[in-house]
C-alpha positions in Angstrom: 36.8 9.3 -83.0 37.7 8.0 -86.4 35.0 6.1 -88.4 35.4 2.4 -88.7 37.7 1.2 -91.5 35.2 -1.2 -93.3 34.0 -1.3 -96.9 30.7 0.1 -97.9 29.4 -3.4 -98.7 30.3 -4.6 -95.3 28.7 -1.6 -93.6 25.5 -2.2 -95.5 25.4 -5.9 -94.5 26.2 -5.2 -90.9 23.6 -2.4 -90.7 20.9 -4.7 -92.0 21.8 -7.6 -89.7 22.2 -5.4 -86.6 19.1 -3.3 -87.6 20.9 0.0 -87.0 21.5 3.0 -89.4 24.8 2.9 -91.3 25.7 6.3 -89.8 25.5 4.9 -86.3 27.4 1.8 -87.3 30.3 3.8 -88.8 30.7 5.9 -85.7 30.2 3.0 -83.2 33.2 2.3 -81.0 35.0 -0.9 -82.0 34.4 -2.7 -78.7 30.6 -2.1 -78.9 30.6 -3.4 -82.5 32.5 -6.5 -81.5 30.1 -7.1 -78.7 27.1 -6.8 -81.0 28.7 -9.1 -83.6 29.3 -11.7 -80.8 25.6 -11.5 -79.8 24.5 -11.8 -83.4 26.8 -14.9 -83.9 25.4 -16.5 -80.7 21.8 -16.0 -82.0 22.7 -17.4 -85.4 24.3 -20.4 -83.7 21.2 -21.1 -81.6 19.1 -20.7 -84.7 21.3 -23.1 -86.6 21.4 -25.7 -83.8 17.6 -25.7 -83.6 17.1 -26.1 -87.4 19.9 -28.7 -88.0 20.3 -31.1 -85.1 22.7 -33.3 -87.1 25.4 -30.5 -87.4 
């Protein structure tokens, strides 16, 4: 399997947000990464909805 084609900066940010090592992130299958990003976005949306009821 080929490593993900993302920049080093993006890999570092995703690694921090997903709380996984960069090495695991770079060799993660794309469909798993997309699933984790979807979950992260859903959590952020819930967090934002709770903090900003006007939005």
